[in-house]
Steps between C-alpha positions, in 0.01 A plus 500: 500500500547187706801273524664412171297763316165333573224761494356605832127552550301726731130520579308733271289768666267514200225251422462189721727220380374151425726213606409178320540175693703231323535195723743241365400250767305174502301591813400868515143549622357646179717415200737231623622274221376721216832664409771255603686485169710794382295525181168511689632758746647730237181481295296588808729797573456624142122473536502696825722770352262530205212534748671788676724354771766745618693235697527122466544332839655154470427265788713184531362405844137473608413702810143374533396399854673176595750505212841349565834668439673469161880492488698781344632264231149397399374858499793599279432208266137608464546877474823594324427349155162675509656837582753454221227391260276798578780753464613338175162576340421817699825670613312789656280284724513581872555160663451427869613189688274377780738340750619510861847366417797724419664237279190490280471878496866536402468266205176665389643852524811391311270361228322834466227518764479842664268439794492248787156416639579365848215363712734489802592872476866406524467287814520169312862543391752731668681545168201637313546869583864496388405319179224746411725798579790362295281476191329835566172311473152579626365302796144414600480441875192303604347440842437139595411361841681166530599299192297356212482177701358667813363840403130409485494318835294744708672832414448759777556878511408772747467755218588349163531827309718667761722194553548425131576865426758522780671181386519609137634846584770339713596259221504782242726709721730200547515457122608860451759463776636201308552715191175463306379812318176613673338537156554127450339388826141371487289381794228234481259422789487134395130442440433135586837442664428431865168685497138406556224623271434784745869593505512512120190718483639735766829539313323576174273748677802664658726525195524878528691445824770314307505748212549787746829348617654632179626162384376352175231238569420173322176306549460136401146376564443333164291181512576448870293265710355764733302637204289185511372611840384832357311369195306180440614503137872485582551136595781395266820705461426573134148619590615790717548768236221718636646502849851545366395807302316641803828481691681669210242777505547546874879509456488754218262726691740496796799600287680166486776493236509130401237226481612139460247297300438187295240657266708771337272600211192544717699689762664736253164577341341550842769744614504693173122535509502625859761761414316608186176545695679720752 
């Protein structure tokens, strides 16, 4: 159990888990402005749970390319009532908070979230590791080159798979050294975060390299812009389901434990069908 009796959560080694995206922002790249009221957000969470989501990931700050920072107070204002609302109607829901700020994570974990999805892998706030450890929470550590404001300005790597893997292993080891249970550490290569189309494709092709590290792996490629370069039919964000599911298929075949997606029902059906056919 976590602090104050709050339940702790660890990554399942069974079927791949589906993390449903719930952005409570006005400016996210795909669904910004759609779920800004508590009622809309809770209803969306209920829909995703009914469709098969294992985790609901609440995002109070857009991390799309060029997005500006959102203060801790504003993130808390957006996220905490939604967490409380979801857990009021679904006490068993696994809730994740998508934030780089320890103050936001602390409030979310105190409200009942059990996982922190941190695009900065703990480098954005020196207090994050202590906060996650104190609540015995799970922690997603993502690779990002630069910041959301700068990350897509000519990203360069010598060997993107090797460099991303080395960075994530180092951050995971640092998390454990800070007191995080290894079973609650998840690594994410950060598809679309400081990567070109070629970098994204290389990381997806090399997912086994990340899985072999022994850390749980999360992949979030859902509806991302690079998919438009791979298919003429994927121009708008909401038209990228085919590409998104292709990335899910690649992740599942590589042994990835968590996929983060917008289209929960289609993804859950896709994964279940793949496993049934095996």
